[in-house]
N, C-alpha and C positions, 0 to 999 in steps of 0.2 A: 693705667691700668689703678681701673679701684681694690682699695683690698677691705679683702671679705670680715662680717664682723660677724667673733666668734658668739656661744653662748652655749648654753646648755641645758639641757628636759628632765629630771626626774620620770623614771620610767619605773614598771615593777622592775625589780631586783633590780638596773642599772641608771646608772645618768648619762645619759647621753651627750654625744659632743656634737658641735651644728656648725657651719658657718653659712651665712646669709647673704646676699650681694643683689642690685639689680632689682625692677620693681617692674609689678604685670603680674601674671599670674603666677600659681610656683613651678618652678618643674624641680623637686626630692631626684636625688641622686646617688643611688645609692651603690657603695665599694661590695667588691668580693672578699673570702679567703686574706688574712693578710692585711691590709692593703685601706687606706683613708681615706677623709674626705678628699686630701692632698694631690691623692692620683686625680684627681678629676682639675687642678689645675691652669690643661692648659686651655680648656674647650669653656670653663664657668664663664670667663670677660670675653669674648664670644659670644659663648647663648645668652649674657644678662644688656651685652648691648642688643640680642634680640628681640627684650624688648623680655622677659622671663625675672620673676624672681630668686636666683640658683638657689637652695638651699643643698649641700653637698655635711654624708654624717663620718662618719666612724661613727658604725656597727656595735657593737655594745658585745667586753671584754678584749676590745681593739683599740693600740693606742691612747687618744683620750676618749673617748664610753670605757665610765671604769663598771667594772661586774660590785654589787655589794657584799657575795662572798667567794665561797673560790672557784676555778674554773670549771665550769662542766658541762655535760654534754647539749649543743645547740638543738636548735631549733630550727625553720625556716619558718612555721608559726610565732619561732620570739622574735624575730626578725621584721615578718611584715608589721604583726602589732606597735614595734615600738616607729615605721612608718606609718605609720595609723594613726597614731600618739603624738608623734611627733608633727605631721600634717594637719592635722586639727589644732593645733599652739599654732603654727605658721600660714592655715588656712584656713582658717574656720568655717570661712561663709559660701563653701566653694569647692568642687572637686581639682585636683592637681593632677600632672606633669610628672611622671618620675621613669628618672634611667634606671636603671640595673645592668651590670656589667657583673658576670660571674655568678660565683653566690652574692649576689646584690642581684641582682637576674629569678635567681629562687626566688628569692625575699618578696621581690615585686609582684612574680609573677601568684605568690601566694595570697597576696595585697589585694589582689583584682583577683583573681574566686573569695577574700572572704568578704570585700567592702567595696564594693563594685561601686558605691554611689562616690564614694570620695575623690576615683580616679576618673581625668579626662580618656586619656588616654599612659598608655605604658609602654617602654622599649624592651623590652627583654632580655639583650647583648647575651648570645655564648653561654646561657642559667644549660650547664653540666649537667642534664634532668634526665640519665644513662638509661633510668629507668624507661622510660621513653622511646629505645631504641629494642629493634628486632630484636638486638640477643644481647643484652645487658653486662652475660656472665663475665667475659673477660674482666672488663673494666668495674662491676663490683667484687673482683678478685684483685681486680689492681690496685683496687683505693683502701682497702682489707688490706693486701700488701707492703701500700704507705704507710698505714699507722703500725703498722704491728713496726716497722723495721723504723719507723720512729720511736713509738716504744723502747723498744730490743739496744740500738746507735746513735741515734738523733737525725738532728735533722740536719748535717750533709749527704748523708746516705739513703734518707727518707726522701726527699726533695730530685737528687742525682735520681733515681729508678723513678719517681714520675715524670721528672721531663723527660729521659724514656720510653717509660710507658706512654704517654699521652702524644710519640713521637713529634719533624719537625714538620715547623712551618716552611709552607714558599712563601719568604714573605723577596716580592715585587725590586726594593733596595731597602737599603741601611734605614732601621728608624731613627725619625728625627731629635733632635739634642734634648733629653730630657729637660723638664722644667725648674727652675730652683724649687722650688716647694718639691714637686716627685725626690729629687734626691736629697733632698734635707728628710721626707718620706723615708727614708732607705733603711736606717738604722732604727727608728720603728719599727715599719714594715719586716725585720729581718728581728727584731725580741719578737715580734702576732704568731712569726710561722708555726711555736711551739702548736703557740692554740688550734689555730689556725688544724693543725697538721691531726690533732690530737682529740678536738672536740668543733668542728665543723666538716673536713671532708666526707665523712660516711654518711653522718648524718643527712648533710642536704644534697650526694650526691644523691641517695639512696633514696631519693625521698620519692611521694608519687606525688604529680601533681591533680586539681581537679580536676580535673576535663570535662562533668557536666555544666558544671559551675564555668569553667571557663569559653566555652561553646557558648552559653547568655550570654557570654560580656567580650564575644571572638574580633565584635568594629570597635573595641577601646586597648587590640593585644595587639604589638608588634613585632615581632621577635624575630632578631639578629642573629647575625654568625660573622666575620668577619672572613676579607676573602683568603687572606692565608691564611687561611685557618682551615681551607676544604681540604690540606692529610689530611687532618686530625679532626676522628670522627668523632669519640667526645664530646668539645667543644662543638664544633660546628653541623655533624648529626643532630643532638637535640630538640635545639632549633627546627630547623626547618618539617625535622619531623614534628615538631608540638603543631606547627602551621594545618601540614593539613590532618591532626588530629583532633581539632576544632574549629578551624575556617578561621582562624585571625590570619593574617600576612607577615609573609617574610620575607624582609630587604639586606641585604649586605651589606657591608660597610668596607673605608677601606683599613688595612693594618688587618689584622693578628686582635691573638684573646686582648691583648692591651690596646688599642687600635686605639680609642683616648686620650695617650700618652706615644705611639708611636710615629698616629698621624693623628694628630691634634687638629688642626686647622678644618682639612680633606673629611676626622673625623666628624667636628662636631657641623660644618655646612652640613653635611647626610645626614647628621641628627634633626636637626631644623627641619625642611625638608620632610624628615619621617614624618614632626612632628607637624608640621603643617598641614599634611595632606591624610584626610579623613577619610577621602574618596578612594584609596585605593590605591600606597607605597605595595610593589612588590617586584619579585623579581623571577617570583614565575609563568 
C-alpha cells in the first residue's frame, strides 16, 4: 500500500492539511464535521489503484488544518472556498471529481453551485441539509438543543442527545474492523467534537442550498445515502429530496452515515461505479 504524501496549503484564515496518493484525474475527498482525512484511509488505496489522484483533506479548524485566529462559526461557503483553492493547487488545468460526506457533502454541494467549472462530478453522501425536507422544524430544534446542551453541560450529554435524536440505523451486519488510520484518528476526532458542536453543526445543517444553480449543474451531481440510514430521516432524507428538487441522480451506498469506514471495500466499489457512470446512475 502506497503511503500518502502530506502537504499543507495556506488559505485565507487557515492552513489546510491534505494528503495525496495515486495518479490520474483528481478525486477530492472532503470529510464531515469532527473527522479528518484519515476517515477515508480504508477507501483511498482502492480509488488510487483505479486511476485517480486521491486528495483527502482535513477541514479548516479540525485536526491538522489550523485556523489563524480563535474558533468561530463556520459556513459551507468557507469550506467550499477552501476546496476550490485546493483544487486550484492540485488540479489547476482541469475540473476534478469530489466526494463529500456529511458536512463535507454540504461543502461539496456549495462548491458545485458556485464553481461548477472546477468540478466534473460531485458525489454528496448524506448531506444533512434538513432545510430541504418538507418539515425541517423537528431537526432544526434538535440541532439547536444539542448545541445548547454542549454549551451548558459538555460534549458527552450533547452527543448522547444527538445520537438519540437521529435515531438508530438499520445495520445489516456488524461494521468491518476499522483501518489503523481510523483508529489513530479517533483521539483527533474526539478533540474536534467541541468545534463541531459549537461552530459547525447548526450553521451547516441550517443552510439552504442554491437550488437554481444546482439545477443548472444537476448532470454533475449525484446525491447519495447509505442503506443502513433509511430509518434516519435527517441523514437519508435530504439526499433523496435534493435529487427530486434539482433533477440530480440519487445513488444508495452500502453502510450508513460512516459507510466509508463501516463497509470500505463495498463503499469504494460503489463510488467507482458512480464516478464512471455519467449517463444514469440512480436508484429511483
